[in-house]
N, C-alpha and C positions, 0 to 999 in steps of 0.2 A: 342322090347319095354320093358321099364324100371319100375319094380313094385316093388323095393326095398321100404317100407313104408320112409325109410329115406330119399330117393330120391323124392316121391311122396308127402309129407306132411302128410302120415300116411292114408290117406283115397282112396288111388289107383286112384284118379281123377285129380291129376296135381298139380299145385304148384300155389299159387300167385307170380307174377313178384317179385324178390329181397329178397325172402326167401329161395333159394337155401343153400345147405350146401355149409360152406368155401373150396374153394379150392386152395391150396400153389401152386405156380410154382414148388416146388421143395425145395431140401436142400439148405440152403442159404450158400454162400461161407463164408470160415472163414477168418475172418480180421487176419492181423499179427501185430506182435509188440505192439506200443503204442496204435495204434487204439484199439486193443483187450482187452489190459489192462483198457484204459478208459472205454470201453463199460460195461466191466464185473463190474468196479467199481461203474460206473453211475447206473448200474441195481440192485446192491448191495444197493444202497443209495436209489433207488426208492421202494425196497422192505422194508428197514427200516422206510421210512415215512409212506409207509402204513401199517406197525405195530404200528407205533406210532399213526395214526390216529385211529385205530381200539380200541388202548389201550384206546384212549381218549372217547370213547363209554360208558367204563365202570367206569366211575368217573368224570372226568373233564370237560365233556359237560354238563352232569345232573346235577352237582354241580354249575356251572356255569351259567346254565338256573334259577336255584332255586335262585342264589343270585341275578338275575336280577330280578325275580318276587319279592324278598324280599325290592328290593330298590323302585320296583313302588308301594307296598304297604307301605312303608314307606313315598313315597311322595305324594300317592292319601289316605292314610289311607282306603284303600278298599281292603280287603282281597280276594274277589271273584276276583279283578281285577288281582291282584297279581299271583293267583292261573293260572288264565286264561292265562297269560302271561309267565309264568313258562312253561305250558303246551305246549303252541304254540311253544315257544323258544325251548324246547326238541324235538318236533316234525320236527320241521324246520331244525335244527342242526343236527339230527339225518338223515334225508334223504337227507341233502346237504351233508353229510359226506359220505354215501352210493354212491351218484352220483360222488364225487370227487375219492373215492376209485376205483370206475368202470374204470374212464377214466385213472388214474393212472394205473391201472391193464392192459388196452389197450395200453398204450404207453410202460409199462415195455415188454410186448411181443414183439413189435418192437424193443426194445433197443435188447433185449435177440437176436432176429433174426439178428440185426446188428452186433452184435458180433460173429455171425457163429453158433449157436445154433439152432436146430430144435425147435423151440418152437411154438405150434399152442394152448395150453390153457395158461390161467392166473392162478393166484395163490391167487385171494383173498379168496376162501373157505378156504384152508390150513390157511393163514394169521389172516382170523377171528376166525377159530377154534384155534389156538394157543392165539390169543387175548383173547378168550373166558374162556380160562382154566387158563391164568395168572390173568385174571380180577376175574374170581369167586374165585381163590385161594388168591389173595389178600384181596379180602373183607371177607371171611370165616377168613382169619388170624385178620384181622381188628377188626373185630366183636366177635371174641373170646378172644383176647387179649387185646383190648382196649375198647369196647363200650358196650360187650353184658354182658352174665352171668357169665364171666371168673372170675370177681372178688367177686361174690357170691359163686362159687364153690370152691375158695380158701380158703374163708374165712375172706372177707376182710370187707364190710359194714355191720352196724348191725344198 
């Protein structure tokens, strides 16, 4: 009788169908030559695409949604409608981006396994963490040097 909580769902009473842990057949066969090089390049391009989408969360996506809200406000002369469109746009764009990242991450695992690597987990966490570090660093740099209190600290505006 298996009583490991990871096998039984943590309650020692069994598991719902289809929720068991993923078990791979074994280590994948190593591809050779051009196939392996193509698979490695394709996996690297998927990783770069994931990084680009993750970096978009820190500036271009919210800025684009604010621009869309400003256009709605200019056309309808309703500030509250512009705010609602901006907020809904950010919500839909960010959730859609997360769904896209999750699917690309699963595809990345398959491509890495096709290249001969024993890849069992994705890289969405590290990619998002690196994007967050880069995004926050760029924001702090922009804020301190271009838009924030830097000119007052240096002695600019009077």
